C-alpha positions in Angstrom: 16.4 -31.8 -57.8 19.5 -29.8 -56.6 17.4 -26.5 -57.0 14.7 -27.8 -54.9 17.1 -28.9 -52.1 18.7 -25.4 -52.1 15.3 -23.8 -51.8 14.4 -26.0 -48.8 17.7 -25.2 -47.1 17.2 -21.5 -47.7 13.6 -21.7 -46.3 14.9 -23.6 -43.3 17.6 -21.1 -42.5 15.1 -18.2 -42.8 12.7 -20.0 -40.5 15.3 -20.7 -37.9 16.5 -17.0 -38.0 12.9 -15.8 -37.5 12.3 -18.2 -34.6 15.6 -17.3 -32.9 15.0 -13.6 -33.4 11.5 -13.9 -31.9 12.7 -15.9 -28.9 15.4 -13.4 -28.1 13.2 -10.3 -28.5 10.2 -11.5 -26.3 10.8 -10.7 -22.6 10.6 -13.5 -20.2 8.0 -13.5 -17.4 10.7 -13.3 -14.8 12.2 -10.2 -16.4 9.1 -8.1 -16.1 8.7 -6.6 -12.6 5.4 -7.4 -10.9 3.5 -4.5 -9.5 2.8 -5.1 -5.8 -0.3 -3.6 -4.4 1.1 -2.9 -0.9 4.2 -1.2 -2.3 2.2 0.8 -4.7 -0.4 1.8 -2.0 2.2 2.6 0.6 4.8 4.3 -1.6 2.5 6.8 -3.2 1.4 9.7 -1.1 -2.4 9.5 -0.9 -4.6 12.6 -1.1 -7.4 12.5 1.4 -10.3 15.0 1.2 -11.6 16.0 4.6 -14.5 17.9 6.1 -14.4 18.5 9.9 -17.4 19.9 11.8 -17.1 20.6 15.5 -20.1 20.7 17.8 -20.2 20.3 21.6 -16.7 19.0 22.0 -17.0 16.4 19.2 -15.3 16.5 15.8 -17.3 14.8 13.0 -14.9 14.1 10.3 -16.0 12.9 6.9 -14.0 12.5 3.7 -13.0 10.5 0.7 -10.0 8.8 -0.9 -9.4 7.5 -4.4 -8.7 3.8 -4.5 -6.8 2.1 -7.4 -9.6 -0.4 -8.1 -13.3 -1.1 -7.5 -12.6 -4.0 -5.1 -10.8 -1.9 -2.4 -12.5 -1.2 0.9 -11.7 1.5 3.4 -11.9 1.6 7.2 -11.3 4.7 9.3 -10.4 5.0 13.0 -9.9 8.3 14.9 -8.1 8.7 18.2 -6.7 11.6 20.2 -3.0 11.9 21.1 -1.7 14.2 23.7 -2.9 15.5 27.0 -6.7 15.7 27.4 -8.3 19.1 27.4 -4.9 20.8 27.1 -2.8 22.4 24.3 -0.9 19.9 22.2 -3.8 17.6 21.6 -3.9 16.0 18.1 -6.5 14.0 16.2 -4.9 10.9 14.6 -7.0 9.6 11.7 -5.9 6.2 10.6 -7.3 5.0 7.3 -6.8 1.4 6.2 -7.3 0.5 2.6 -7.7 -3.2 1.9 -5.5 -5.1 -0.4 -7.4 -7.1 -2.9 -6.1 -10.6 -3.8 -8.6 -11.2 -6.6 -8.9 -10.2 -10.2 -10.5 -6.8 -10.2 -11.4 -4.0 -12.6 -8.5 -1.4 -12.4 -10.8 1.6 -12.3 -10.0 4.4 -9.8 -12.9 4.5 -7.3 -13.8 7.1 -4.7 -14.2 5.6 -1.2 -15.8 7.6 1.6 -15.5 7.5 5.4 -17.0 9.1 8.5 -15.7 9.1 12.1 -16.4 11.1 15.3 -13.9 11.9 18.1 -13.9 14.1 21.2 -11.1 16.7 21.1 -10.4 20.4 21.5 -11.9 22.6 18.8 -8.5 23.6 17.4 -6.9 20.2 17.5 -5.0 19.5 14.2 -5.7 16.3 12.3 -2.9 14.0 11.2 -4.0 11.5 8.5 -2.3 8.3 7.5 -3.3 5.7 4.9 -2.0 2.1 5.6 0.5 3.7 8.1 1.9 6.2 5.6 1.3 9.9 6.1 -1.2 11.3 3.6 -1.7 14.8 2.1 -5.1 16.3 3.0 -7.3 18.8 1.3 -10.3 20.3 3.1 -13.7 20.9 1.6 
């Protein structure tokens, strides 16, 4: 009877040690930082692929951008900054990538856009994604 009691006490001590060790080693949900879509999108410099064709005073700009998931959508808006028909004119291309609030497949997806704007033939193009300056590569 005394042997059996010792065996149960030893088993109980081992079980408590395992449970306490497990509880201390598993991270709590509040300790794991949550990735935020807006911070991730805004903090990383986006690479935008552009193709600009100029004809009769109109720039036709097409391009693409890689989104972090398949649920993202992209809108593009082009405007001209600076004096009209004079040196110093710049094309401002503002891309807005939507923030998805639903469960979505995290698979990088290529999104395309197309805009037209009247500007000088040699006007440089400044590109931003969600208000953050982007790196461009021309095709």
